[in-house]
N, CA, C and O atoms as CSV, one atom per row, in Angstrom:
chain,resi,resn,atom,element,x,y,z
A,1,UNK,N,N,104.521,83.763,117.759
A,1,UNK,CA,C,104.841,85.062,117.212
A,1,UNK,C,C,105.761,84.872,116.008
A,1,UNK,O,O,106.791,84.202,116.090
A,2,UNK,N,N,105.371,85.468,114.907
A,2,UNK,CA,C,106.075,85.307,113.638
A,2,UNK,C,C,107.002,86.507,113.414
A,2,UNK,O,O,106.547,87.646,113.302
A,3,UNK,N,N,108.314,86.230,113.352
A,3,UNK,CA,C,109.332,87.276,113.222
A,3,UNK,C,C,110.187,87.020,111.980
A,3,UNK,O,O,110.685,85.914,111.771
A,4,UNK,N,N,110.348,88.050,111.169
A,4,UNK,CA,C,111.212,87.991,109.984
A,4,UNK,C,C,112.516,88.715,110.276
A,4,UNK,O,O,112.508,89.881,110.671
A,5,UNK,N,N,113.631,88.031,110.085
A,5,UNK,CA,C,114.949,88.667,110.145
A,5,UNK,C,C,115.385,88.941,108.716
A,5,UNK,O,O,115.350,88.059,107.858
A,6,UNK,N,N,115.800,90.190,108.473
A,6,UNK,CA,C,116.273,90.590,107.147
A,6,UNK,C,C,117.691,91.128,107.296
A,6,UNK,O,O,117.933,92.067,108.054
A,7,UNK,N,N,118.620,90.528,106.571
A,7,UNK,CA,C,120.005,90.985,106.552
A,7,UNK,C,C,120.350,91.534,105.176
A,7,UNK,O,O,119.933,90.993,104.151
A,8,UNK,N,N,121.116,92.615,105.171
A,8,UNK,CA,C,121.491,93.281,103.942
A,8,UNK,C,C,122.845,92.877,103.406
A,8,UNK,O,O,123.353,91.799,103.715
A,9,UNK,N,N,123.429,93.751,102.596
A,9,UNK,CA,C,124.620,93.415,101.822
A,9,UNK,C,C,125.824,93.004,102.662
A,9,UNK,O,O,126.121,93.574,103.712
A,10,UNK,N,N,126.490,92.000,102.150
A,10,UNK,CA,C,127.744,91.456,102.680
A,10,UNK,C,C,127.584,90.648,103.959
A,10,UNK,O,O,128.552,90.055,104.436
A,11,UNK,N,N,126.380,90.611,104.523
A,11,UNK,CA,C,126.203,89.800,105.734
A,11,UNK,C,C,126.176,88.312,105.413
A,11,UNK,O,O,126.259,87.483,106.318
A,12,UNK,N,N,126.060,87.966,104.139
A,12,UNK,CA,C,126.237,86.580,103.723
A,12,UNK,C,C,127.688,86.138,103.888
A,12,UNK,O,O,127.981,84.946,103.797
A,13,UNK,N,N,128.595,87.073,104.127
A,13,UNK,CA,C,130.020,86.749,104.301
A,13,UNK,C,C,130.432,86.668,105.772
A,13,UNK,O,O,131.617,86.542,106.080
A,14,UNK,N,N,129.453,86.741,106.678
A,14,UNK,CA,C,129.806,86.591,108.094
A,14,UNK,C,C,130.544,85.274,108.294
A,14,UNK,O,O,130.218,84.260,107.677
A,15,UNK,N,N,131.522,85.310,109.149
A,15,UNK,CA,C,132.343,84.131,109.395
A,15,UNK,C,C,133.622,84.131,108.585
A,15,UNK,O,O,134.577,83.428,108.917
A,16,UNK,N,N,133.640,84.929,107.508
A,16,UNK,CA,C,134.847,85.015,106.687
A,16,UNK,C,C,135.354,86.441,106.537
A,16,UNK,O,O,136.550,86.640,106.319
A,17,UNK,N,N,134.487,87.438,106.646
A,17,UNK,CA,C,134.915,88.829,106.434
A,17,UNK,C,C,135.159,89.525,107.754
A,17,UNK,O,O,134.394,89.350,108.702
A,18,UNK,N,N,136.193,90.292,107.823
A,18,UNK,CA,C,136.511,91.141,108.972
A,18,UNK,C,C,136.128,90.493,110.316
A,18,UNK,O,O,135.306,91.005,111.075
A,19,UNK,N,N,136.756,89.366,110.560
A,19,UNK,CA,C,136.428,88.594,111.765
A,19,UNK,C,C,136.637,89.395,113.044
A,19,UNK,O,O,135.979,89.139,114.052
A,20,UNK,N,N,137.549,90.361,113.009
A,20,UNK,CA,C,137.793,91.189,114.192
A,20,UNK,C,C,136.578,92.067,114.520
A,20,UNK,O,O,136.423,92.499,115.662
A,21,UNK,N,N,135.732,92.330,113.550
A,21,UNK,CA,C,134.516,93.116,113.776
A,21,UNK,C,C,133.300,92.204,113.912
A,21,UNK,O,O,132.473,92.391,114.805
A,22,UNK,N,N,133.193,91.205,113.010
A,22,UNK,CA,C,131.963,90.430,112.881
A,22,UNK,C,C,132.028,89.009,113.435
A,22,UNK,O,O,131.012,88.315,113.461
A,23,UNK,N,N,133.198,88.565,113.876
A,23,UNK,CA,C,133.316,87.213,114.418
A,23,UNK,C,C,133.540,86.168,113.347
A,23,UNK,O,O,133.653,86.489,112.164
A,24,UNK,N,N,133.603,84.912,113.768
A,24,UNK,CA,C,133.942,83.835,112.845
A,24,UNK,C,C,132.797,82.851,112.607
A,24,UNK,O,O,133.021,81.743,112.119
A,25,UNK,N,N,131.594,83.245,112.945
A,25,UNK,CA,C,130.437,82.378,112.769
A,25,UNK,C,C,129.580,82.892,111.612
A,25,UNK,O,O,129.362,84.097,111.482
A,26,UNK,N,N,129.094,81.973,110.773
A,26,UNK,CA,C,128.185,82.389,109.712
A,26,UNK,C,C,126.826,82.725,110.317
A,26,UNK,O,O,126.502,82.273,111.415
A,27,UNK,N,N,126.035,83.519,109.600
A,27,UNK,CA,C,124.713,83.829,110.132
A,27,UNK,C,C,123.814,82.604,110.112
A,27,UNK,O,O,122.979,82.442,111.002
A,28,UNK,N,N,123.965,81.742,109.119
A,28,UNK,CA,C,123.156,80.517,109.089
A,28,UNK,C,C,123.408,79.663,110.323
A,28,UNK,O,O,122.470,79.103,110.891
A,29,UNK,N,N,124.675,79.557,110.745
A,29,UNK,CA,C,124.993,78.818,111.980
A,29,UNK,C,C,124.333,79.489,113.176
A,29,UNK,O,O,123.761,78.817,114.035
A,30,UNK,N,N,124.412,80.792,113.230
A,30,UNK,CA,C,123.813,81.525,114.343
A,30,UNK,C,C,122.291,81.432,114.317
A,30,UNK,O,O,121.662,81.314,115.368
A,31,UNK,N,N,121.694,81.484,113.133
A,31,UNK,CA,C,120.249,81.389,113.007
A,31,UNK,C,C,119.737,80.057,113.554
A,31,UNK,O,O,118.685,80.011,114.191
A,32,UNK,N,N,120.470,78.984,113.311
A,32,UNK,CA,C,120.093,77.679,113.882
A,32,UNK,C,C,120.045,77.745,115.403
A,32,UNK,O,O,119.146,77.177,116.022
A,33,UNK,N,N,121.001,78.430,116.003
A,33,UNK,CA,C,121.012,78.595,117.464
A,33,UNK,C,C,119.843,79.461,117.938
A,33,UNK,O,O,119.235,79.181,118.971
A,34,UNK,N,N,119.534,80.517,117.176
A,34,UNK,CA,C,118.400,81.376,117.535
A,34,UNK,C,C,117.094,80.576,117.547
A,34,UNK,O,O,116.275,80.731,118.453
A,35,UNK,N,N,116.905,79.722,116.541
A,35,UNK,CA,C,115.676,78.923,116.459
A,35,UNK,C,C,115.545,77.986,117.660
A,35,UNK,O,O,114.440,77.764,118.155
A,36,UNK,N,N,116.658,77.438,118.127
A,36,UNK,CA,C,116.624,76.569,119.311
A,36,UNK,C,C,116.364,77.375,120.576
A,36,UNK,O,O,115.583,76.959,121.433
A,37,UNK,N,N,117.008,78.513,120.692
A,37,UNK,CA,C,116.878,79.345,121.893
A,37,UNK,C,C,115.488,79.967,122.008
A,37,UNK,O,O,114.956,80.105,123.109
A,38,UNK,N,N,114.904,80.339,120.873
A,38,UNK,CA,C,113.615,81.028,120.872
A,38,UNK,C,C,112.564,80.147,120.199
A,38,UNK,O,O,111.963,80.523,119.192
A,39,UNK,N,N,112.359,78.967,120.781
A,39,UNK,CA,C,111.429,77.978,120.209
A,39,UNK,C,C,110.009,78.505,120.062
A,39,UNK,O,O,109.295,78.124,119.134
A,40,UNK,N,N,109.596,79.383,120.977
A,40,UNK,CA,C,108.205,79.860,120.941
A,40,UNK,C,C,107.954,80.849,119.797
A,40,UNK,O,O,106.806,81.196,119.523
A,41,UNK,N,N,109.014,81.302,119.132
A,41,UNK,CA,C,108.895,82.214,118.003
A,41,UNK,C,C,108.974,81.438,116.699
A,41,UNK,O,O,109.703,80.451,116.597
A,42,UNK,N,N,108.235,81.879,115.725
A,42,UNK,CA,C,108.315,81.349,114.363
A,42,UNK,C,C,109.259,82.270,113.606
A,42,UNK,O,O,108.832,83.274,113.036
A,43,UNK,N,N,110.557,81.923,113.600
A,43,UNK,CA,C,111.589,82.783,113.021
A,43,UNK,C,C,111.820,82.461,111.551
A,43,UNK,O,O,111.886,81.297,111.154
A,44,UNK,N,N,111.940,83.519,110.752
A,44,UNK,CA,C,112.229,83.401,109.330
A,44,UNK,C,C,113.446,84.266,109.029
A,44,UNK,O,O,113.669,85.292,109.672
A,45,UNK,N,N,114.236,83.835,108.034
A,45,UNK,CA,C,115.462,84.551,107.717
A,45,UNK,C,C,115.562,84.806,106.217
A,45,UNK,O,O,115.280,83.926,105.404
A,46,UNK,N,N,115.966,86.020,105.867
A,46,UNK,CA,C,116.167,86.426,104.478
A,46,UNK,C,C,117.400,87.311,104.419
A,46,UNK,O,O,117.591,88.181,105.269
A,47,UNK,N,N,118.236,87.088,103.411
A,47,UNK,CA,C,119.415,87.925,103.193
A,47,UNK,C,C,119.490,88.266,101.731
A,47,UNK,O,O,119.243,87.422,100.869
A,48,UNK,N,N,119.837,89.528,101.447
A,48,UNK,CA,C,120.056,89.932,100.065
A,48,UNK,C,C,121.092,91.042,100.015
A,48,UNK,O,O,121.199,91.867,100.923
A,49,UNK,N,N,121.848,91.039,98.932
A,49,UNK,CA,C,122.783,92.121,98.643
A,49,UNK,C,C,122.136,93.189,97.769
A,49,UNK,O,O,122.784,94.167,97.394
A,50,UNK,N,N,120.857,93.003,97.446
A,50,UNK,CA,C,120.161,93.869,96.498
A,50,UNK,C,C,119.086,94.681,97.232
A,50,UNK,O,O,118.179,94.118,97.846
A,51,UNK,N,N,119.201,95.991,97.158
A,51,UNK,CA,C,118.303,96.891,97.874
A,51,UNK,C,C,116.824,96.645,97.547
A,51,UNK,O,O,115.996,96.588,98.456
A,52,UNK,N,N,116.491,96.501,96.278
A,52,UNK,CA,C,115.098,96.285,95.883
A,52,UNK,C,C,114.508,95.008,96.448
A,52,UNK,O,O,113.324,94.969,96.784
A,53,UNK,N,N,115.322,93.955,96.558
A,53,UNK,CA,C,114.834,92.701,97.143
A,53,UNK,C,C,114.533,92.875,98.625
A,53,UNK,O,O,113.583,92.282,99.136
A,54,UNK,N,N,115.327,93.676,99.318
A,54,UNK,CA,C,115.089,93.948,100.736
A,54,UNK,C,C,113.787,94.739,100.894
A,54,UNK,O,O,112.978,94.436,101.771
A,55,UNK,N,N,113.588,95.741,100.055
A,55,UNK,CA,C,112.343,96.516,100.087
A,55,UNK,C,C,111.147,95.609,99.818
A,55,UNK,O,O,110.129,95.699,100.505
A,56,UNK,N,N,111.266,94.743,98.829
A,56,UNK,CA,C,110.169,93.827,98.499
A,56,UNK,C,C,109.848,92.898,99.667
A,56,UNK,O,O,108.677,92.646,99.951
A,57,UNK,N,N,110.869,92.388,100.343
A,57,UNK,CA,C,110.641,91.487,101.482
A,57,UNK,C,C,109.930,92.237,102.609
A,57,UNK,O,O,109.013,91.697,103.228
A,58,UNK,N,N,110.343,93.463,102.876
A,58,UNK,CA,C,109.672,94.276,103.902
A,58,UNK,C,C,108.193,94.427,103.554
A,58,UNK,O,O,107.331,94.270,104.419
A,59,UNK,N,N,107.902,94.728,102.297
A,59,UNK,CA,C,106.515,94.878,101.873
A,59,UNK,C,C,105.760,93.551,101.936
A,59,UNK,O,O,104.580,93.530,102.289
A,60,UNK,N,N,106.421,92.453,101.600
A,60,UNK,CA,C,105.765,91.141,101.594
A,60,UNK,C,C,105.339,90.693,102.989
A,60,UNK,O,O,104.280,90.086,103.146
A,61,UNK,N,N,106.148,90.983,103.996
A,61,UNK,CA,C,105.855,90.476,105.345
A,61,UNK,C,C,105.333,91.553,106.297
A,61,UNK,O,O,104.885,91.236,107.399
A,62,UNK,N,N,105.384,92.798,105.890
A,62,UNK,CA,C,105.122,93.919,106.782
A,62,UNK,C,C,103.693,94.135,107.217
A,62,UNK,O,O,103.412,95.047,107.994
A,63,UNK,N,N,102.776,93.302,106.724
A,63,UNK,CA,C,101.385,93.412,107.130
A,63,UNK,C,C,100.889,92.135,107.798
A,63,UNK,O,O,99.798,92.115,108.367
A,64,UNK,N,N,101.685,91.069,107.733
A,64,UNK,CA,C,101.257,89.769,108.257
A,64,UNK,C,C,102.104,89.253,109.411
A,64,UNK,O,O,101.628,88.445,110.208
A,65,UNK,N,N,103.348,89.703,109.515
A,65,UNK,CA,C,104.245,89.216,110.560
A,65,UNK,C,C,104.086,90.075,111.817
A,65,UNK,O,O,103.667,91.231,111.750
A,66,UNK,N,N,104.429,89.486,112.955
A,66,UNK,CA,C,104.335,90.201,114.231
A,66,UNK,C,C,105.500,91.159,114.432
A,66,UNK,O,O,105.431,92.052,115.276
A,67,UNK,N,N,106.556,90.982,113.671
A,67,UNK,CA,C,107.702,91.873,113.788
A,67,UNK,C,C,108.760,91.556,112.756
A,67,UNK,O,O,108.808,90.465,112.188
A,68,UNK,N,N,109.612,92.551,112.532
A,68,UNK,CA,C,110.735,92.426,111.612
A,68,UNK,C,C,111.979,92.910,112.339
A,68,UNK,O,O,111.959,93.934,113.022
A,69,UNK,N,N,113.054,92.161,112.183
A,69,UNK,CA,C,114.376,92.572,112.656
A,69,UNK,C,C,115.206,92.800,111.407
A,69,UNK,O,O,115.354,91.901,110.579
A,70,UNK,N,N,115.747,93.999,111.271
A,70,UNK,CA,C,116.509,94.302,110.061
A,70,UNK,C,C,117.905,94.798,110.392
A,70,UNK,O,O,118.094,95.692,111.217
A,71,UNK,N,N,118.875,94.190,109.724
A,71,UNK,CA,C,120.235,94.698,109.686
A,71,UNK,C,C,120.480,95.025,108.216
A,71,UNK,O,O,120.898,94.167,107.439
A,72,UNK,N,N,120.216,96.263,107.849
A,72,UNK,CA,C,120.349,96.665,106.453
A,72,UNK,C,C,121.801,96.906,106.058
A,72,UNK,O,O,122.090,97.272,104.919
A,73,UNK,N,N,122.719,96.696,107.014
A,73,UNK,CA,C,124.157,96.850,106.745
A,73,UNK,C,C,124.421,98.216,106.120
A,73,UNK,O,O,123.899,99.220,106.606
A,74,UNK,N,N,125.210,98.277,105.065
A,74,UNK,CA,C,125.582,99.563,104.467
A,74,UNK,C,C,124.376,100.343,103.953
A,74,UNK,O,O,124.422,101.572,103.889
A,75,UNK,N,N,123.294,99.649,103.584
A,75,UNK,CA,C,122.091,100.360,103.132
A,75,UNK,C,C,121.472,101.205,104.246
A,75,UNK,O,O,120.709,102.129,103.963
A,76,UNK,N,N,121.781,100.907,105.484
A,76,UNK,CA,C,121.300,101.714,106.606
A,76,UNK,C,C,121.648,103.179,106.388
A,76,UNK,O,O,120.859,104.067,106.711
A,77,UNK,N,N,122.813,103.423,105.848
A,77,UNK,CA,C,123.367,104.766,105.743
A,77,UNK,C,C,123.114,105.423,104.387
A,77,UNK,O,O,123.527,106.560,104.156
A,78,UNK,N,N,122.432,104.700,103.487
A,78,UNK,CA,C,122.255,105.231,102.131
A,78,UNK,C,C,120.840,105.105,101.590
A,78,UNK,O,O,120.499,105.799,100.633
A,79,UNK,N,N,120.006,104.252,102.159
A,79,UNK,CA,C,118.751,103.899,101.498
A,79,UNK,C,C,117.529,104.616,102.066
A,79,UNK,O,O,116.997,104.245,103.112
A,80,UNK,N,N,117.105,105.637,101.357
A,80,UNK,CA,C,115.836,106.284,101.668
A,80,UNK,C,C,114.702,105.292,101.385
A,80,UNK,O,O,113.695,105.279,102.093
A,81,UNK,N,N,114.868,104.466,100.352
A,81,UNK,CA,C,113.843,103.496,99.956
A,81,UNK,C,C,113.525,102.482,101.045
A,81,UNK,O,O,112.356,102.176,101.278
A,82,UNK,N,N,114.543,101.958,101.712
A,82,UNK,CA,C,114.295,100.999,102.796
A,82,UNK,C,C,113.616,101.709,103.964
A,82,UNK,O,O,112.700,101.158,104.573
A,83,UNK,N,N,114.050,102.908,104.277
A,83,UNK,CA,C,113.387,103.687,105.325
A,83,UNK,C,C,111.928,103.934,104.997
A,83,UNK,O,O,111.068,103.802,105.868
A,84,UNK,N,N,111.632,104.293,103.751
A,84,UNK,CA,C,110.251,104.513,103.328
A,84,UNK,C,C,109.425,103.234,103.417
A,84,UNK,O,O,108.263,103.273,103.822
A,85,UNK,N,N,110.015,102.103,103.041
A,85,UNK,CA,C,109.296,100.823,103.125
A,85,UNK,C,C,108.929,100.511,104.575
A,85,UNK,O,O,107.810,100.080,104.854
A,86,UNK,N,N,109.858,100.726,105.488
A,86,UNK,CA,C,109.590,100.483,106.912
A,86,UNK,C,C,108.469,101.399,107.400
A,86,UNK,O,O,107.587,100.971,108.145
A,87,UNK,N,N,108.511,102.636,106.983
A,87,UNK,CA,C,107.495,103.613,107.399
A,87,UNK,C,C,106.112,103.253,106.856
A,87,UNK,O,O,105.101,103.666,107.423
A,88,UNK,N,N,106.058,102.492,105.773
A,88,UNK,CA,C,104.806,102.198,105.074
A,88,UNK,C,C,104.087,100.942,105.545
A,88,UNK,O,O,102.958,100.689,105.124
A,89,UNK,N,N,104.713,100.154,106.403
A,89,UNK,CA,C,104.117,98.876,106.815
A,89,UNK,C,C,103.519,98.975,108.213
A,89,UNK,O,O,103.673,99.987,108.896
A,90,UNK,N,N,102.835,97.911,108.631
A,90,UNK,CA,C,102.214,97.878,109.949
A,90,UNK,C,C,103.051,97.140,110.992
A,90,UNK,O,O,102.986,97.478,112.174
A,91,UNK,N,N,103.821,96.157,110.590
A,91,UNK,CA,C,104.610,95.364,111.537
A,91,UNK,C,C,105.681,96.228,112.193
A,91,UNK,O,O,106.337,97.019,111.514
A,92,UNK,N,N,105.867,96.086,113.513
A,92,UNK,CA,C,106.956,96.817,114.157
A,92,UNK,C,C,108.310,96.281,113.704
A,92,UNK,O,O,108.462,95.089,113.433
A,93,UNK,N,N,109.287,97.176,113.628
A,93,UNK,CA,C,110.621,96.835,113.131
A,93,UNK,C,C,111.660,97.232,114.168
A,93,UNK,O,O,111.583,98.307,114.762
A,94,UNK,N,N,112.640,96.346,114.379
A,94,UNK,CA,C,113.803,96.653,115.205
A,94,UNK,C,C,115.029,96.633,114.297
A,94,UNK,O,O,115.273,95.666,113.576
A,95,UNK,N,N,115.785,97.714,114.349
A,95,UNK,CA,C,117.026,97.834,113.577
A,95,UNK,C,C,118.171,97.285,114.428
A,95,UNK,O,O,118.314,97.659,115.591
A,96,UNK,N,N,118.976,96.408,113.857
A,96,UNK,CA,C,120.126,95.871,114.578
A,96,UNK,C,C,121.400,96.061,113.770
A,96,UNK,O,O,121.386,96.138,112.541
A,97,UNK,N,N,122.498,96.132,114.509
A,97,UNK,CA,C,123.836,96.153,113.920
A,97,UNK,C,C,124.745,95.332,114.823
A,97,UNK,O,O,124.656,95.403,116.049
A,98,UNK,N,N,125.601,94.569,114.213
A,98,UNK,CA,C,126.526,93.712,114.957
A,98,UNK,C,C,127.583,94.561,115.650
A,98,UNK,O,O,127.917,94.329,116.812
A,99,UNK,N,N,128.103,95.541,114.931
A,99,UNK,CA,C,129.132,96.415,115.498
A,99,UNK,C,C,128.493,97.681,116.051
A,99,UNK,O,O,127.331,97.975,115.772
A,100,UNK,N,N,129.258,98.421,116.832
A,100,UNK,CA,C,128.834,99.742,117.288
A,100,UNK,C,C,129.156,100.716,116.163
A,100,UNK,O,O,130.298,101.149,116.017
A,101,UNK,N,N,128.158,101.053,115.378
A,101,UNK,CA,C,128.386,101.894,114.202
A,101,UNK,C,C,128.912,103.272,114.572
A,101,UNK,O,O,129.542,103.931,113.745
A,102,UNK,N,N,128.665,103.722,115.806
A,102,UNK,CA,C,129.156,105.038,116.234
A,102,UNK,C,C,130.639,105.025,116.589
A,102,UNK,O,O,131.247,106.082,116.760
A,103,UNK,N,N,131.217,103.839,116.701
A,103,UNK,CA,C,132.650,103.715,116.958
A,103,UNK,C,C,133.426,103.484,115.659
A,103,UNK,O,O,134.626,103.211,115.675
A,104,UNK,N,N,132.722,103.599,114.550
A,104,UNK,CA,C,133.341,103.350,113.247
A,104,UNK,C,C,133.372,104.633,112.417
A,104,UNK,O,O,133.275,105.729,112.970
A,105,UNK,N,N,133.502,104.512,111.132
A,105,UNK,CA,C,133.627,105.672,110.261
A,105,UNK,C,C,132.430,106.615,110.415
A,105,UNK,O,O,131.319,106.194,110.736
A,106,UNK,N,N,132.690,107.884,110.178
A,106,UNK,CA,C,131.670,108.934,110.332
A,106,UNK,C,C,130.401,108.650,109.528
A,106,UNK,O,O,129.297,108.881,110.021
A,107,UNK,N,N,130.542,108.151,108.297
A,107,UNK,CA,C,129.357,107.929,107.467
A,107,UNK,C,C,128.421,106.884,108.069
A,107,UNK,O,O,127.238,106.847,107.728
A,108,UNK,N,N,128.930,106.038,108.956
A,108,UNK,CA,C,128.089,105.013,109.590
A,108,UNK,C,C,127.278,105.564,110.772
A,108,UNK,O,O,126.511,104.826,111.391
A,109,UNK,N,N,127.440,106.824,111.079
A,109,UNK,CA,C,126.723,107.429,112.201
A,109,UNK,C,C,125.307,107.850,111.820
A,109,UNK,O,O,124.510,108.167,112.703
A,110,UNK,N,N,124.975,107.862,110.543
A,110,UNK,CA,C,123.649,108.266,110.050
A,110,UNK,C,C,122.858,107.037,109.622
A,110,UNK,O,O,123.368,106.181,108.900
A,111,UNK,N,N,121.606,106.956,110.075
A,111,UNK,CA,C,120.716,105.874,109.664
A,111,UNK,C,C,119.460,106.462,109.035
A,111,UNK,O,O,118.818,107.345,109.605
A,112,UNK,N,N,119.121,105.962,107.859
A,112,UNK,CA,C,117.873,106.343,107.213
A,112,UNK,C,C,116.708,105.485,107.706
A,112,UNK,O,O,115.577,105.657,107.251
A,113,UNK,N,N,116.977,104.564,108.632
A,113,UNK,CA,C,115.944,103.670,109.152
A,113,UNK,C,C,115.471,104.057,110.545
A,113,UNK,O,O,114.288,103.924,110.860
A,114,UNK,N,N,116.378,104.528,111.373
A,114,UNK,CA,C,116.129,104.686,112.811
A,114,UNK,C,C,114.878,105.478,113.157
A,114,UNK,O,O,114.211,105.167,114.144
A,115,UNK,N,N,114.548,106.481,112.378
A,115,UNK,CA,C,113.379,107.308,112.686
A,115,UNK,C,C,112.067,106.550,112.487
A,115,UNK,O,O,111.015,107.017,112.924
A,116,UNK,N,N,112.115,105.391,111.836
A,116,UNK,CA,C,110.897,104.660,111.493
A,116,UNK,C,C,110.766,103.321,112.217
A,116,UNK,O,O,109.831,102.569,111.944
A,117,UNK,N,N,111.674,103.013,113.126
A,117,UNK,CA,C,111.660,101.721,113.812
A,117,UNK,C,C,111.281,101.893,115.281
A,117,UNK,O,O,111.333,102.994,115.830
A,118,UNK,N,N,110.896,100.771,115.905
A,118,UNK,CA,C,110.520,100.847,117.319
A,118,UNK,C,C,111.741,100.924,118.220
A,118,UNK,O,O,111.639,101.392,119.354
A,119,UNK,N,N,112.893,100.475,117.738
A,119,UNK,CA,C,114.116,100.537,118.524
A,119,UNK,C,C,115.329,100.155,117.703
A,119,UNK,O,O,115.214,99.574,116.624
A,120,UNK,N,N,116.498,100.493,118.237
A,120,UNK,CA,C,117.776,100.200,117.587
A,120,UNK,C,C,118.675,99.506,118.604
A,120,UNK,O,O,118.816,99.966,119.737
A,121,UNK,N,N,119.281,98.391,118.187
A,121,UNK,CA,C,120.217,97.657,119.033
A,121,UNK,C,C,121.509,97.514,118.250
A,121,UNK,O,O,121.503,97.022,117.122
A,122,UNK,N,N,122.623,97.943,118.846
A,122,UNK,CA,C,123.885,97.844,118.117
A,122,UNK,C,C,125.048,97.626,119.068
A,122,UNK,O,O,125.031,98.028,120.231
A,123,UNK,N,N,126.061,96.967,118.514
A,123,UNK,CA,C,127.316,96.830,119.232
A,123,UNK,C,C,127.459,95.595,120.102
A,123,UNK,O,O,128.459,95.467,120.809
A,124,UNK,N,N,126.505,94.687,120.078
A,124,UNK,CA,C,126.568,93.498,120.927
A,124,UNK,C,C,126.897,92.236,120.138
A,124,UNK,O,O,126.580,91.128,120.571
A,125,UNK,N,N,127.524,92.403,118.995
A,125,UNK,CA,C,127.839,91.260,118.159
A,125,UNK,C,C,126.555,90.603,117.683
A,125,UNK,O,O,125.519,91.260,117.577
A,126,UNK,N,N,126.620,89.323,117.398
A,126,UNK,CA,C,125.427,88.608,116.954
A,126,UNK,C,C,124.338,88.594,118.026
A,126,UNK,O,O,123.161,88.402,117.718
A,127,UNK,N,N,124.730,88.796,119.279
A,127,UNK,CA,C,123.744,88.854,120.367
A,127,UNK,C,C,122.749,89.994,120.167
A,127,UNK,O,O,121.682,89.992,120.782
A,128,UNK,N,N,123.076,90.954,119.329
A,128,UNK,CA,C,122.120,92.028,119.002
A,128,UNK,C,C,120.803,91.441,118.488
A,128,UNK,O,O,119.735,91.990,118.756
A,129,UNK,N,N,120.875,90.330,117.753
A,129,UNK,CA,C,119.659,89.687,117.243
A,129,UNK,C,C,118.854,89.077,118.399
A,129,UNK,O,O,117.626,89.164,118.409
A,130,UNK,N,N,119.532,88.466,119.362
A,130,UNK,CA,C,118.842,87.917,120.537
A,130,UNK,C,C,118.058,89.014,121.245
A,130,UNK,O,O,116.888,88.841,121.585
A,131,UNK,N,N,118.722,90.142,121.460
A,131,UNK,CA,C,118.079,91.253,122.157
A,131,UNK,C,C,116.877,91.772,121.375
A,131,UNK,O,O,115.858,92.141,121.960
A,132,UNK,N,N,117.001,91.799,120.058
A,132,UNK,CA,C,115.880,92.237,119.227
A,132,UNK,C,C,114.700,91.282,119.343
A,132,UNK,O,O,113.556,91.723,119.460
A,133,UNK,N,N,114.964,89.987,119.311
A,133,UNK,CA,C,113.886,88.999,119.454
A,133,UNK,C,C,113.230,89.166,120.825
A,133,UNK,O,O,112.004,89.161,120.933
A,134,UNK,N,N,114.043,89.312,121.863
A,134,UNK,CA,C,113.504,89.483,123.220
A,134,UNK,C,C,112.613,90.717,123.312
A,134,UNK,O,O,111.680,90.739,124.115
A,135,UNK,N,N,112.877,91.732,122.517
A,135,UNK,CA,C,112.054,92.951,122.567
A,135,UNK,C,C,110.626,92.699,122.100
A,135,UNK,O,O,109.736,93.506,122.371
A,136,UNK,N,N,110.399,91.600,121.407
A,136,UNK,CA,C,109.046,91.249,120.958
A,136,UNK,C,C,108.304,90.370,121.961
A,136,UNK,O,O,107.144,90.024,121.738
A,137,UNK,N,N,108.956,90.007,123.056
A,137,UNK,CA,C,108.308,89.145,124.064
A,137,UNK,C,C,107.233,89.893,124.827
A,137,UNK,O,O,106.591,89.321,125.708
């Protein structure tokens, strides 16, 4: 099963930014662990701070991959374009967030993606990605 993980803005700073919220591990370190734990999956990883690149990646893989896991980060709360891209593809998408966005600022309570995904997982730290992968089993 071929799964694309897409991370949005500032997630390239995991391990160094707001460790009290996001922990002290980089996503690349965690991705290596995911590949070992989920050997039967063909996992791919993409990160961008640029909204258009995220939309392009969704379009590039959204008809050929078995699933997409997306943490659009701040774009979750602002990007109609990413929501439209998800709505336009065939691959099922799971939205993930490391933190519990409902326990944070009010603006983080709205998602432009959630209405177009098969499920949302949030608040379990990096383990949110594990749960998303398991949802494709």
